[in-house]
GUSE-111690 format. One record per residue (C-alpha): residue number from 1; residue in three letters; x, y, z. Coordinates in steps of 0.2 Angstrom, whole numbers. Last residue first. Example, Ala and Ser with C-alpha at 12.3 -4.5 7.8 and 13.67 -1.06 7.14 Angstrom:
# GUSE-111690
<nukol><num>2</num><residu>Ser</residu><u>68</u><v>-5</v><w>36</w></nukol>
<nukol><num>1</num><residu>Ala</residu><u>62</u><v>-22</v><w>39</w></nukol>
This chain:
# GUSE-111690
<nukol><num>170</num><residu>Gln</residu><u>-24</u><v>46</v><w>163</w></nukol>
<nukol><num>169</num><residu>Gln</residu><u>-19</u><v>28</v><w>160</w></nukol>
<nukol><num>168</num><residu>Leu</residu><u>-23</u><v>14</v><w>147</w></nukol>
<nukol><num>167</num><residu>Thr</residu><u>-15</u><v>-3</v><w>149</w></nukol>
<nukol><num>166</num><residu>Ala</residu><u>-16</u><v>-14</v><w>135</w></nukol>
<nukol><num>165</num><residu>Arg</residu><u>-19</u><v>-32</v><w>129</w></nukol>
<nukol><num>164</num><residu>Leu</residu><u>-25</u><v>-34</v><w>112</w></nukol>
<nukol><num>163</num><residu>Thr</residu><u>-30</u><v>-49</v><w>101</w></nukol>
<nukol><num>162</num><residu>Ser</residu><u>-33</u><v>-45</v><w>83</w></nukol>
<nukol><num>161</num><residu>Thr</residu><u>-45</u><v>-49</v><w>68</w></nukol>
<nukol><num>160</num><residu>Gly</residu><u>-43</u><v>-46</v><w>49</w></nukol>
<nukol><num>159</num><residu>Pro</residu><u>-41</u><v>-64</v><w>45</w></nukol>
<nukol><num>158</num><residu>Lys</residu><u>-48</u><v>-76</v><w>59</w></nukol>
<nukol><num>157</num><residu>Asp</residu><u>-39</u><v>-82</v><w>75</w></nukol>
<nukol><num>156</num><residu>Gly</residu><u>-33</u><v>-65</v><w>80</w></nukol>
<nukol><num>155</num><residu>Pro</residu><u>-16</u><v>-57</v><w>75</w></nukol>
<nukol><num>154</num><residu>Ser</residu><u>-6</u><v>-50</v><w>90</w></nukol>
<nukol><num>153</num><residu>Met</residu><u>-7</u><v>-34</v><w>99</w></nukol>
<nukol><num>152</num><residu>Glu</residu><u>3</u><v>-30</v><w>116</w></nukol>
<nukol><num>151</num><residu>Ile</residu><u>1</u><v>-13</v><w>123</w></nukol>
<nukol><num>150</num><residu>Ser</residu><u>8</u><v>-4</v><w>138</w></nukol>
<nukol><num>149</num><residu>Ala</residu><u>6</u><v>13</v><w>146</w></nukol>
<nukol><num>148</num><residu>Leu</residu><u>-5</u><v>19</v><w>131</w></nukol>
<nukol><num>147</num><residu>Glu</residu><u>-10</u><v>36</v><w>137</w></nukol>
<nukol><num>146</num><residu>Leu</residu><u>-27</u><v>44</v><w>138</w></nukol>
<nukol><num>145</num><residu>Gly</residu><u>-30</u><v>62</v><w>132</w></nukol>
<nukol><num>144</num><residu>Gln</residu><u>-46</u><v>59</v><w>122</w></nukol>
<nukol><num>143</num><residu>Ser</residu><u>-35</u><v>58</v><w>106</w></nukol>
<nukol><num>142</num><residu>Val</residu><u>-27</u><v>43</v><w>114</w></nukol>
<nukol><num>141</num><residu>Met</residu><u>-43</u><v>35</v><w>117</w></nukol>
<nukol><num>140</num><residu>Ser</residu><u>-49</u><v>39</v><w>99</w></nukol>
<nukol><num>139</num><residu>Gln</residu><u>-33</u><v>31</v><w>93</w></nukol>
<nukol><num>138</num><residu>Leu</residu><u>-36</u><v>15</v><w>103</w></nukol>
<nukol><num>137</num><residu>Trp</residu><u>-53</u><v>14</v><w>95</w></nukol>
<nukol><num>136</num><residu>Leu</residu><u>-47</u><v>17</v><w>78</w></nukol>
<nukol><num>135</num><residu>Val</residu><u>-34</u><v>3</v><w>80</w></nukol>
<nukol><num>134</num><residu>Thr</residu><u>-47</u><v>-9</v><w>87</w></nukol>
<nukol><num>133</num><residu>Gln</residu><u>-59</u><v>-5</v><w>73</w></nukol>
<nukol><num>132</num><residu>Ala</residu><u>-46</u><v>-9</v><w>60</w></nukol>
<nukol><num>131</num><residu>Ala</residu><u>-41</u><v>-25</v><w>69</w></nukol>
<nukol><num>130</num><residu>Pro</residu><u>-59</u><v>-32</v><w>70</w></nukol>
<nukol><num>129</num><residu>Gln</residu><u>-60</u><v>-41</v><w>87</w></nukol>
<nukol><num>128</num><residu>Asn</residu><u>-53</u><v>-59</v><w>90</w></nukol>
<nukol><num>127</num><residu>Glu</residu><u>-49</u><v>-56</v><w>109</w></nukol>
<nukol><num>126</num><residu>Leu</residu><u>-49</u><v>-39</v><w>118</w></nukol>
<nukol><num>125</num><residu>Gln</residu><u>-41</u><v>-36</v><w>135</w></nukol>
<nukol><num>124</num><residu>Ile</residu><u>-40</u><v>-20</v><w>145</w></nukol>
<nukol><num>123</num><residu>Arg</residu><u>-30</u><v>-15</v><w>160</w></nukol>
<nukol><num>122</num><residu>Val</residu><u>-36</u><v>2</v><w>167</w></nukol>
<nukol><num>121</num><residu>Ser</residu><u>-26</u><v>16</v><w>174</w></nukol>
<nukol><num>120</num><residu>Gln</residu><u>-26</u><v>32</v><w>186</w></nukol>
<nukol><num>119</num><residu>Asn</residu><u>-40</u><v>29</v><w>198</w></nukol>
<nukol><num>118</num><residu>Gly</residu><u>-34</u><v>12</v><w>205</w></nukol>
<nukol><num>117</num><residu>Gln</residu><u>-30</u><v>-2</v><w>193</w></nukol>
<nukol><num>116</num><residu>Pro</residu><u>-46</u><v>-4</v><w>184</w></nukol>
<nukol><num>115</num><residu>Ser</residu><u>-49</u><v>-21</v><w>177</w></nukol>
<nukol><num>114</num><residu>Phe</residu><u>-57</u><v>-25</v><w>160</w></nukol>
<nukol><num>113</num><residu>Gly</residu><u>-56</u><v>-41</v><w>151</w></nukol>
<nukol><num>112</num><residu>Lys</residu><u>-65</u><v>-48</v><w>136</w></nukol>
<nukol><num>111</num><residu>Leu</residu><u>-70</u><v>-31</v><w>130</w></nukol>
<nukol><num>110</num><residu>Thr</residu><u>-82</u><v>-32</v><w>115</w></nukol>
<nukol><num>109</num><residu>Leu</residu><u>-79</u><v>-20</v><w>101</w></nukol>
<nukol><num>108</num><residu>Gly</residu><u>-92</u><v>-12</v><w>90</w></nukol>
<nukol><num>107</num><residu>Tyr</residu><u>-84</u><v>5</v><w>90</w></nukol>
<nukol><num>106</num><residu>Gln</residu><u>-98</u><v>12</v><w>101</w></nukol>
<nukol><num>105</num><residu>Asp</residu><u>-95</u><v>-3</v><w>113</w></nukol>
<nukol><num>104</num><residu>Ala</residu><u>-77</u><v>1</v><w>115</w></nukol>
<nukol><num>103</num><residu>Ser</residu><u>-83</u><v>19</v><w>119</w></nukol>
<nukol><num>102</num><residu>Arg</residu><u>-93</u><v>13</v><w>133</w></nukol>
<nukol><num>101</num><residu>Ser</residu><u>-79</u><v>3</v><w>141</w></nukol>
<nukol><num>100</num><residu>Val</residu><u>-67</u><v>17</v><w>141</w></nukol>
<nukol><num>99</num><residu>Asn</residu><u>-81</u><v>29</v><w>147</w></nukol>
<nukol><num>98</num><residu>Ser</residu><u>-83</u><v>19</v><w>162</w></nukol>
<nukol><num>97</num><residu>Val</residu><u>-64</u><v>22</v><w>167</w></nukol>
<nukol><num>96</num><residu>Trp</residu><u>-66</u><v>40</v><w>163</w></nukol>
<nukol><num>95</num><residu>Asn</residu><u>-79</u><v>44</v><w>176</w></nukol>
<nukol><num>94</num><residu>Gly</residu><u>-68</u><v>54</v><w>188</w></nukol>
<nukol><num>93</num><residu>Pro</residu><u>-65</u><v>66</v><w>174</w></nukol>
<nukol><num>92</num><residu>Pro</residu><u>-83</u><v>71</v><w>171</w></nukol>
<nukol><num>91</num><residu>Ala</residu><u>-88</u><v>68</v><w>153</w></nukol>
<nukol><num>90</num><residu>Asn</residu><u>-85</u><v>82</v><w>140</w></nukol>
<nukol><num>89</num><residu>Arg</residu><u>-71</u><v>73</v><w>131</w></nukol>
<nukol><num>88</num><residu>Asp</residu><u>-83</u><v>58</v><w>128</w></nukol>
<nukol><num>87</num><residu>Ser</residu><u>-89</u><v>64</v><w>111</w></nukol>
<nukol><num>86</num><residu>Gly</residu><u>-71</u><v>65</v><w>104</w></nukol>
<nukol><num>85</num><residu>Arg</residu><u>-77</u><v>72</v><w>87</w></nukol>
<nukol><num>84</num><residu>Thr</residu><u>-62</u><v>65</v><w>79</w></nukol>
<nukol><num>83</num><residu>Ala</residu><u>-65</u><v>47</v><w>85</w></nukol>
<nukol><num>82</num><residu>Ala</residu><u>-83</u><v>48</v><w>80</w></nukol>
<nukol><num>81</num><residu>Arg</residu><u>-79</u><v>54</v><w>63</w></nukol>
<nukol><num>80</num><residu>Val</residu><u>-66</u><v>40</v><w>61</w></nukol>
<nukol><num>79</num><residu>Ala</residu><u>-79</u><v>27</v><w>66</w></nukol>
<nukol><num>78</num><residu>Glu</residu><u>-92</u><v>34</v><w>54</w></nukol>
<nukol><num>77</num><residu>Ala</residu><u>-79</u><v>34</v><w>40</w></nukol>
<nukol><num>76</num><residu>Asn</residu><u>-75</u><v>16</v><w>43</w></nukol>
<nukol><num>75</num><residu>Asp</residu><u>-83</u><v>8</v><w>27</w></nukol>
<nukol><num>74</num><residu>Ser</residu><u>-78</u><v>23</v><w>16</w></nukol>
<nukol><num>73</num><residu>Ile</residu><u>-60</u><v>22</v><w>23</w></nukol>
<nukol><num>72</num><residu>Trp</residu><u>-59</u><v>4</v><w>20</w></nukol>
<nukol><num>71</num><residu>Glu</residu><u>-66</u><v>6</v><w>2</w></nukol>
<nukol><num>70</num><residu>Leu</residu><u>-54</u><v>20</v><w>-2</w></nukol>
<nukol><num>69</num><residu>Thr</residu><u>-40</u><v>9</v><w>4</w></nukol>
<nukol><num>68</num><residu>Gln</residu><u>-46</u><v>-6</v><w>-7</w></nukol>
<nukol><num>67</num><residu>Thr</residu><u>-47</u><v>6</v><w>-22</w></nukol>
<nukol><num>66</num><residu>Asn</residu><u>-29</u><v>12</v><w>-18</w></nukol>
<nukol><num>65</num><residu>Ala</residu><u>-23</u><v>-5</v><w>-18</w></nukol>
<nukol><num>64</num><residu>Ile</residu><u>-32</u><v>-10</v><w>-34</w></nukol>
<nukol><num>63</num><residu>Tyr</residu><u>-26</u><v>6</v><w>-43</w></nukol>
<nukol><num>62</num><residu>Arg</residu><u>-8</u><v>2</v><w>-37</w></nukol>
<nukol><num>61</num><residu>Gln</residu><u>-9</u><v>-15</v><w>-44</w></nukol>
<nukol><num>60</num><residu>Arg</residu><u>-16</u><v>-9</v><w>-61</w></nukol>
<nukol><num>59</num><residu>Ala</residu><u>-1</u><v>4</v><w>-61</w></nukol>
<nukol><num>58</num><residu>Lys</residu><u>11</u><v>-10</v><w>-59</w></nukol>
<nukol><num>57</num><residu>Glu</residu><u>3</u><v>-20</v><w>-72</w></nukol>
<nukol><num>56</num><residu>Arg</residu><u>4</u><v>-5</v><w>-84</w></nukol>
<nukol><num>55</num><residu>Ala</residu><u>22</u><v>-2</v><w>-80</w></nukol>
<nukol><num>54</num><residu>Ala</residu><u>26</u><v>-20</v><w>-84</w></nukol>
<nukol><num>53</num><residu>Met</residu><u>16</u><v>-19</v><w>-100</w></nukol>
<nukol><num>52</num><residu>Ser</residu><u>26</u><v>-3</v><w>-105</w></nukol>
<nukol><num>51</num><residu>Pro</residu><u>42</u><v>-11</v><w>-101</w></nukol>
<nukol><num>50</num><residu>Ala</residu><u>38</u><v>-27</v><w>-111</w></nukol>
<nukol><num>49</num><residu>Trp</residu><u>32</u><v>-17</v><w>-126</w></nukol>
<nukol><num>48</num><residu>Leu</residu><u>45</u><v>-4</v><w>-129</w></nukol>
<nukol><num>47</num><residu>Leu</residu><u>63</u><v>-9</v><w>-127</w></nukol>
<nukol><num>46</num><residu>Trp</residu><u>62</u><v>-28</v><w>-126</w></nukol>
<nukol><num>45</num><residu>Tyr</residu><u>47</u><v>-30</v><w>-139</w></nukol>
<nukol><num>44</num><residu>Leu</residu><u>55</u><v>-17</v><w>-150</w></nukol>
<nukol><num>43</num><residu>Leu</residu><u>72</u><v>-25</v><w>-149</w></nukol>
<nukol><num>42</num><residu>Val</residu><u>64</u><v>-42</v><w>-153</w></nukol>
<nukol><num>41</num><residu>Leu</residu><u>55</u><v>-34</v><w>-168</w></nukol>
<nukol><num>40</num><residu>Ala</residu><u>71</u><v>-26</v><w>-175</w></nukol>
<nukol><num>39</num><residu>Met</residu><u>80</u><v>-43</v><w>-172</w></nukol>
<nukol><num>38</num><residu>Val</residu><u>67</u><v>-52</v><w>-182</w></nukol>
<nukol><num>37</num><residu>Leu</residu><u>67</u><v>-39</v><w>-196</w></nukol>
<nukol><num>36</num><residu>Ala</residu><u>86</u><v>-40</v><w>-197</w></nukol>
<nukol><num>35</num><residu>Leu</residu><u>86</u><v>-59</v><w>-198</w></nukol>
<nukol><num>34</num><residu>Val</residu><u>73</u><v>-58</v><w>-212</w></nukol>
<nukol><num>33</num><residu>Gln</residu><u>84</u><v>-46</v><w>-221</w></nukol>
<nukol><num>32</num><residu>Leu</residu><u>99</u><v>-57</v><w>-218</w></nukol>
<nukol><num>31</num><residu>Val</residu><u>90</u><v>-72</v><w>-225</w></nukol>
<nukol><num>30</num><residu>Arg</residu><u>85</u><v>-62</v><w>-240</w></nukol>
<nukol><num>29</num><residu>Gln</residu><u>103</u><v>-56</v><w>-243</w></nukol>
<nukol><num>28</num><residu>Glu</residu><u>109</u><v>-74</v><w>-242</w></nukol>
<nukol><num>27</num><residu>Arg</residu><u>97</u><v>-79</v><w>-256</w></nukol>
<nukol><num>26</num><residu>Pro</residu><u>102</u><v>-64</v><w>-266</w></nukol>
<nukol><num>25</num><residu>Glu</residu><u>121</u><v>-70</v><w>-265</w></nukol>
<nukol><num>24</num><residu>Arg</residu><u>132</u><v>-59</v><w>-254</w></nukol>
<nukol><num>23</num><residu>Ser</residu><u>144</u><v>-46</v><w>-260</w></nukol>
<nukol><num>22</num><residu>Glu</residu><u>131</u><v>-33</v><w>-258</w></nukol>
<nukol><num>21</num><residu>Tyr</residu><u>131</u><v>-36</v><w>-239</w></nukol>
<nukol><num>20</num><residu>Trp</residu><u>150</u><v>-35</v><w>-238</w></nukol>
<nukol><num>19</num><residu>Gln</residu><u>150</u><v>-19</v><w>-248</w></nukol>
<nukol><num>18</num><residu>Gln</residu><u>136</u><v>-12</v><w>-237</w></nukol>
<nukol><num>17</num><residu>Val</residu><u>146</u><v>-17</v><w>-221</w></nukol>
<nukol><num>16</num><residu>Pro</residu><u>162</u><v>-9</v><w>-228</w></nukol>
<nukol><num>15</num><residu>Ala</residu><u>152</u><v>7</v><w>-233</w></nukol>
<nukol><num>14</num><residu>Leu</residu><u>144</u><v>9</v><w>-216</w></nukol>
<nukol><num>13</num><residu>Arg</residu><u>158</u><v>20</v><w>-208</w></nukol>
<nukol><num>12</num><residu>Gln</residu><u>159</u><v>31</v><w>-224</w></nukol>
<nukol><num>11</num><residu>Ala</residu><u>140</u><v>33</v><w>-225</w></nukol>
<nukol><num>10</num><residu>Ala</residu><u>139</u><v>37</v><w>-206</w></nukol>
<nukol><num>9</num><residu>Thr</residu><u>152</u><v>51</v><w>-209</w></nukol>
<nukol><num>8</num><residu>Thr</residu><u>143</u><v>58</v><w>-224</w></nukol>
<nukol><num>7</num><residu>Lys</residu><u>126</u><v>58</v><w>-215</w></nukol>
<nukol><num>6</num><residu>Leu</residu><u>134</u><v>67</v><w>-200</w></nukol>
<nukol><num>5</num><residu>Gln</residu><u>142</u><v>80</v><w>-211</w></nukol>
<nukol><num>4</num><residu>Ala</residu><u>126</u><v>84</v><w>-220</w></nukol>
<nukol><num>3</num><residu>Val</residu><u>117</u><v>85</v><w>-203</w></nukol>
<nukol><num>2</num><residu>Asn</residu><u>129</u><v>98</v><w>-196</w></nukol>
<nukol><num>1</num><residu>Met</residu><u>143</u><v>95</v><w>-185</w></nukol>
Protein backbone atom coordinates (compact mmCIF):
# COMPACT_ATOMS: atom_id res chain seq x y z
CA UNK A 1 0.00 0.00 0.00
CA UNK A 2 1.23 3.44 -0.85
CA UNK A 3 0.52 6.70 0.95
CA UNK A 4 -2.38 7.70 -1.32
CA UNK A 5 -4.14 4.39 -0.68
CA UNK A 6 -3.64 4.78 3.07
CA UNK A 7 -5.16 8.26 2.99
CA UNK A 8 -8.15 7.00 1.02
CA UNK A 9 -8.69 4.07 3.37
CA UNK A 10 -8.43 6.32 6.44
CA UNK A 11 -10.85 8.85 4.93
CA UNK A 12 -13.36 6.09 4.19
CA UNK A 13 -13.19 4.72 7.73
CA UNK A 14 -13.42 8.14 9.35
CA UNK A 15 -16.29 9.34 7.13
CA UNK A 16 -19.05 8.15 9.53
CA UNK A 17 -17.32 9.85 12.46
CA UNK A 18 -16.93 13.09 10.46
CA UNK A 19 -20.61 12.99 9.43
CA UNK A 20 -21.64 12.44 13.04
CA UNK A 21 -19.45 15.36 14.17
CA UNK A 22 -20.81 17.69 11.48
CA UNK A 23 -24.39 16.76 12.43
CA UNK A 24 -23.78 18.18 15.94
CA UNK A 25 -24.61 21.76 16.78
CA UNK A 26 -21.74 24.28 16.86
CA UNK A 27 -21.91 24.40 20.66
CA UNK A 28 -21.55 20.60 20.92
CA UNK A 29 -18.71 20.69 18.39
CA UNK A 30 -16.79 23.15 20.64
CA UNK A 31 -17.33 20.87 23.64
CA UNK A 32 -16.04 17.92 21.61
CA UNK A 33 -13.02 19.97 20.48
CA UNK A 34 -12.20 20.90 24.09
CA UNK A 35 -12.66 17.30 25.14
CA UNK A 36 -10.34 16.13 22.34
CA UNK A 37 -7.74 18.70 23.40
CA UNK A 38 -7.94 17.55 27.03
CA UNK A 39 -7.61 13.92 25.98
CA UNK A 40 -4.59 14.78 23.81
CA UNK A 41 -2.94 16.55 26.75
CA UNK A 42 -3.66 13.63 29.09
CA UNK A 43 -2.22 11.19 26.56
CA UNK A 44 0.88 13.37 26.15
CA UNK A 45 1.32 13.42 29.92
CA UNK A 46 0.88 9.65 30.34
CA UNK A 47 2.88 8.62 27.29
CA UNK A 48 5.71 11.19 27.33
CA UNK A 49 5.97 13.40 30.39
CA UNK A 50 5.39 10.89 33.22
CA UNK A 51 7.77 8.21 31.86
CA UNK A 52 10.49 10.78 31.17
CA UNK A 53 10.17 12.20 34.69
CA UNK A 54 10.34 8.69 36.16
CA UNK A 55 13.44 7.93 34.10
CA UNK A 56 14.96 11.24 35.20
CA UNK A 57 14.35 10.42 38.87
CA UNK A 58 15.80 6.94 38.44
CA UNK A 59 18.90 8.42 36.77
CA UNK A 60 19.21 10.95 39.62
CA UNK A 61 19.08 8.15 42.20
CA UNK A 62 21.74 6.20 40.26
CA UNK A 63 23.89 9.33 40.14
CA UNK A 64 23.59 9.81 43.91
CA UNK A 65 24.46 6.15 44.56
CA UNK A 66 27.46 6.32 42.22
CA UNK A 67 28.63 9.57 43.85
CA UNK A 68 28.45 7.95 47.28
CA UNK A 69 30.40 4.95 46.00
CA UNK A 70 33.05 7.25 44.54
CA UNK A 71 33.30 9.13 47.84
CA UNK A 72 33.73 5.85 49.72
CA UNK A 73 36.43 4.73 47.30
CA UNK A 74 38.20 8.07 47.62
CA UNK A 75 37.98 8.00 51.42
CA UNK A 76 39.31 4.44 51.57
CA UNK A 77 41.86 4.62 48.75
CA UNK A 78 44.85 4.46 51.08
CA UNK A 79 43.49 1.41 52.89
CA UNK A 80 42.87 -0.33 49.57
CA UNK A 81 46.39 0.50 48.42
CA UNK A 82 47.79 -0.87 51.68
CA UNK A 83 45.77 -4.06 51.21
CA UNK A 84 47.00 -4.53 47.66
CA UNK A 85 50.62 -3.81 48.54
CA UNK A 86 50.63 -6.59 51.10
CA UNK A 87 53.39 -4.96 53.13
CA UNK A 88 53.40 -7.80 55.65
CA UNK A 89 54.06 -10.52 53.07
CA UNK A 90 57.81 -10.29 53.57
CA UNK A 91 57.58 -10.83 57.32
CA UNK A 92 58.96 -14.05 58.79
CA UNK A 93 56.39 -16.86 58.71
CA UNK A 94 56.59 -17.56 62.45
CA UNK A 95 55.66 -13.97 63.25
CA UNK A 96 52.35 -13.96 61.39
CA UNK A 97 50.24 -13.78 64.57
CA UNK A 98 51.78 -10.47 65.63
CA UNK A 99 51.40 -9.21 62.05
CA UNK A 100 47.62 -9.73 62.35
CA UNK A 101 47.50 -7.38 65.32
CA UNK A 102 49.83 -4.85 63.69
CA UNK A 103 47.86 -4.79 60.45
CA UNK A 104 44.60 -4.18 62.35
CA UNK A 105 46.24 -1.07 63.82
CA UNK A 106 47.25 0.05 60.33
CA UNK A 107 43.58 -0.07 59.30
CA UNK A 108 42.54 1.93 62.36
CA UNK A 109 40.89 -1.05 64.04
CA UNK A 110 41.09 -1.94 67.72
CA UNK A 111 41.09 -5.62 68.57
CA UNK A 112 38.88 -6.34 71.57
CA UNK A 113 39.94 -9.97 71.79
CA UNK A 114 43.02 -11.68 70.40
CA UNK A 115 43.87 -15.23 71.35
CA UNK A 116 46.35 -17.38 69.41
CA UNK A 117 45.37 -21.01 69.19
CA UNK A 118 48.65 -22.79 68.66
CA UNK A 119 50.90 -21.70 65.83
CA UNK A 120 48.31 -22.23 63.09
CA UNK A 121 45.32 -20.02 64.03
CA UNK A 122 44.23 -16.98 65.98
CA UNK A 123 40.78 -16.03 67.26
CA UNK A 124 39.99 -12.31 66.95
CA UNK A 125 37.16 -10.12 68.15
CA UNK A 126 36.32 -6.54 67.15
CA UNK A 127 33.41 -4.54 68.55
CA UNK A 128 31.80 -1.42 67.08
CA UNK A 129 34.55 -0.88 64.50
CA UNK A 130 33.98 0.77 61.08
CA UNK A 131 32.45 -1.93 58.89
CA UNK A 132 34.19 -0.82 55.69
CA UNK A 133 37.61 -0.84 57.34
CA UNK A 134 36.89 -4.23 58.88
CA UNK A 135 36.03 -5.76 55.51
CA UNK A 136 39.10 -4.20 53.88
CA UNK A 137 41.29 -5.50 56.68
CA UNK A 138 39.87 -9.02 56.35
CA UNK A 139 40.44 -8.86 52.61
CA UNK A 140 44.06 -7.87 53.18
CA UNK A 141 44.49 -10.81 55.58
CA UNK A 142 43.15 -13.21 52.96
CA UNK A 143 45.36 -11.65 50.27
CA UNK A 144 48.35 -12.29 52.56
CA UNK A 145 47.62 -15.99 52.45
CA UNK A 146 45.55 -16.42 55.61
CA UNK A 147 42.23 -18.26 55.61
CA UNK A 148 39.04 -17.31 57.38
CA UNK A 149 38.25 -20.53 59.23
CA UNK A 150 35.14 -19.01 60.78
CA UNK A 151 33.50 -15.60 60.73
CA UNK A 152 30.55 -14.01 62.48
CA UNK A 153 29.84 -10.38 61.61
CA UNK A 154 26.90 -8.38 62.90
CA UNK A 155 25.89 -4.71 62.95
CA UNK A 156 27.45 -2.57 65.64
CA UNK A 157 25.73 -0.16 68.01
CA UNK A 158 26.22 2.82 65.69
CA UNK A 159 25.43 3.11 61.96
CA UNK A 160 28.36 2.02 59.79
CA UNK A 161 29.95 -0.11 62.51
CA UNK A 162 30.17 -3.85 62.97
CA UNK A 163 31.06 -6.48 65.51
CA UNK A 164 33.27 -9.30 64.29
CA UNK A 165 34.34 -12.65 65.67
CA UNK A 166 36.57 -14.67 63.40
CA UNK A 167 39.27 -17.30 63.33
CA UNK A 168 42.22 -16.75 60.99
CA UNK A 169 44.56 -19.59 60.15
CA UNK A 170 47.61 -20.16 58.01
